[in-house]
Residue, then its C-alpha position, 0 to 999 in steps of 0.5 A: m436727311d437735308r442733305l443737299v446735292k449738287r449735281p452735275p450737267h447732264i452730257h449725253p453723247f450729242l450734247y451741242l453737236y449737230r450734223l448737216h449733210s450737205p456740206a457734209l460736216w458735224f458741227c458744234v455752239i457751246p455757250h459761254l459767258d462773256s467779259e460782261g457776263k453775257r451768254k454768248l455761243r461758239r460755233k467750230d465745223f468739223r468737215d468730214r473730207k477734212h477728218g477722213g469722214k464722217d465717225p472721225a470728223f464726230a469724234a472731233a467734234k466731241a473732243w473739242r465738245d468735252e475740251q470745251l465743257t471744262l472752261p467755267e465761262v461755259k459751266a457758267a452759261m450751262g445753266d443751273q447747278r443749284p443744289l437739290k433736295l428732296f424736303t421743302e415746306k409743305t404748300e398747295a404745289n408740294p401737299f406732301g413737302l417734297v420737291g418734286i412729287r405731287p398728286v395730279q389727275r390725269g386729263k378728263s378721266q378719273d385716274w389721278n397720278i403720283t408725278v415725280t420730276a427732276q432736272q433735265g426735263r425728266k417725269k415720270s409718274f405712278s397710277m393710283r389705281r394700279y399700284g395703290i396711293w402708297g405705292a405709287y407715293e412709294r415709287a415716285i419718291h424711290q424715283r425722285c431718290d435715284w434721279i438727284g441722288v441722295d439715300y431713300p429717307n426715313l420710312d416713318d417720316l414719310k408715312i407723317r407727310f403721307n398720312r398728313w395728306l390722305e386726312d386732308n385729302q379724304r373726299l378728293l379721295d371718296l370722289y374719286g373711289l381710291e381706296a388708302d392702303 
């Protein structure tokens, strides 16, 4: 279950593409590393009148961007591409021993969530009141596994991690009136 997953860069349709209305053009700004390893930017314009309109200019800009993204100096400049994993050592920041999954109190309210995060700024919370503590925990793990592309872990191992956290936080659960499922 400690299989690491190499994450591909997330390339949405407008990644590195920008629009100017006056003059009417799309432009693309691509990061790359120069020969000394310094991060630089490469820019190219795609004017509407030259390409026959807004949509063809966008298609040309996107094609150039996609071609640039295959270059090694651009891939290196795109950022952190370390493999993602689900398990880690249990710490105060990771009380379950699962990367990106932790309990969080929402603002000044008495509500608690299990929050899950992953690359590209993805974040989602599952309410302990709505789903129950175990339900929120399980949903967060499913979400993390979907985002990083790993198989769902062994249920027995998850229950051990969850029960250990429950034992360590029984006072907290009593304080906020949360029922362990």
